[in-house]
N, C-alpha and C positions, 0 to 999 in steps of 0.2 A: 531631529528627524533621519532617518537610518535607510540609507542606502542597500539593498536587495538586489546582490548581482546573482544566488547562485539559481532562482527561479526564473525564466523565460518565459512562460508561461502562462498571458497576463491573468487566465483567474488563480492561480498558484498564486502571484504575487500577492494580489489581492486579500487570499487566507492569510496570509504570512501578516500580508500591514492585520489585517483582526484577529490571529495573537500576538502580535508584537500591542498592542492594543489591547489584549484579552477580556477578544469581544468574540468567546469558541465558540458562543451562540451564533453567529453571524458567517466564522470562517466553515463550521459543518453548513449551513444555507450554500453559502457559492459553492462550498464543491460536490451539493449538489447529491448525483448520482454518482461521483465517484467513490464516495462511502459507502463501506460495507458495515449491515450493522444486524447484528442478531442476536436476541438476548440468552439460544441453544445456545454452544460452544463448540463442538462440535460443526453444528450447521455451520454457525461462524466459519468453520478453520477452513471449511470444501468449500463454503462459496469460496472464500479468499484464493484457494489456490487454483481453485477451477478461476474466476475471472482474468491470475496472474498469467496461466495459462493459452489464456483468452489472445496474446498477446506475442507475436515473433519474436523470437529471438532473438534478434536483435531492439526492439522496445525493452523485450524485459530489462536487459542489460540498465538498466534509467530510471529503470520501480521501485519505487522503497518503499517498501513495508512496513508498516505501524499496528502493532499488535495489542491489547488494552495489560495482558500481559507477560509474566517469562515466560511460565513455562505453554503457551499460546506462540511463543514462538522459537520454540523449540521444536512438538509438532508440527507446525506450520514451515519450518528450516526440512528438518526430517521427509517432507510429504512431499516437500519439494523436489528435491536432494533426489528421492527416489524414483520422483515424474522425469529428475532431466536423465537420471542412468537408467530405463527402459526407453526414454528417447534416442541414447543410445549421445544424445548432447553431452555429459559425461560418462568415468568409467569409478569403473567401484574403488 
């Protein structure tokens, strides 16, 4: 038995349990609307960044973004950084 301590949200905890059990389809079903999917890379990244900024600055501090490819991660980080600079949250 594994004691999951990091996830406090019961839905996330359940999803992690499914992943540990290698039941990835169940993990995604558990997360439901929290998962953003799109076959178009540019659209997926744009949706992800838009969704990220729908949360307050404080809420965003605890958000974990997972991308399927390293190049996606680079694009997401760049776009988020650019918008945070534009909003005055961080300096360039």
